[in-house]
N, C-alpha and C positions, 0 to 999 in steps of 0.2 A: 501542434492541436492534439489534443487525445479523443481519437475513433471514440471509445464507450463511454456513451450518456451517463451511465450507471456509474461506473470509473472517474467521468468527470466529475458528478455528485457524490462521490464518497472524498475527492481532492478537495472540493469545495468547504464539506462537512470539517474536513482534518485542517486547513487553512484559518477557518473560522475560528477554531479551538486554539488559535495563534502558533500551529504547529507548521515550519516553513518547507517548501522546496529546498533540499539542498543541490539533487543532480538529477540529471534526468538523462538516460541510456536509451538508446535503439537498437534492433536488431539484436537481441539477447537470444539466443537458442530459439526456445520454441515460444519464447516472451518478447514479441514485437516493439515494446517500450515497457520499460519498467520505471518509475517515477521513486527518487527516493527522498524520505523526509530527514527533514535537520533532529526532528525529537520525537520522543516514543510514542506509541500507540495508548491512548490514553483507554482505562475500560468505558469512560462515559462515550468515548470518542467510537470505539469498536462497537458498542451497544446501539448510534444512532447508524453508523453505517450499515451493520448486518437488520437491523429495523427495515430500514427505509432503502436499501436496493441488495434484496437478498437473493437477488439472482449470482450477485461474486461470492468468490468461495474465498474463504479464509486459509491462511497458509504463516506455520512458523515453523522457524530453526533452529537450532540448538550453534551454540559456538563450536567453529572448527580453525584449523588450524589457519585457516586462509580467511574465513571470512566472521565478521562478528553475531552474535545472535539477532536473527530479525523476525518478522510478522509482517502479515500485510494482507491484503485483498487481488487477488487475481482477476477477472472479465477474460473466461474461457472464450466466448462468442467473439470480441475482438483481438485478444490476444496482449492486453495490456495491465500490466499490474503497478501496485503501488506498496513501497516497503518503506517499514518504519523501524529504526534499531531497540531491540528487546528491553524494555528496563530492566536494571541489574536490580534484586532486589536483599 
């Protein structure tokens, strides 16, 4: 169960766009739960989440030796997040 109503709604938006949940990890450092999605965050889904859930903080990270490039949203109030693999252009 996701403690953040805002992040729960963002997840619903992503799933409605056909992006599936890949994995869920709990108790990661500063984030209590991170939901990893199987598909990339499309521009339309990003805009919809930003418009409908403005309290969520967007983040982005480039590929490192240990991790693929990713982006997503964090709820700073409840310390939960959602992560999408970055689209390779």
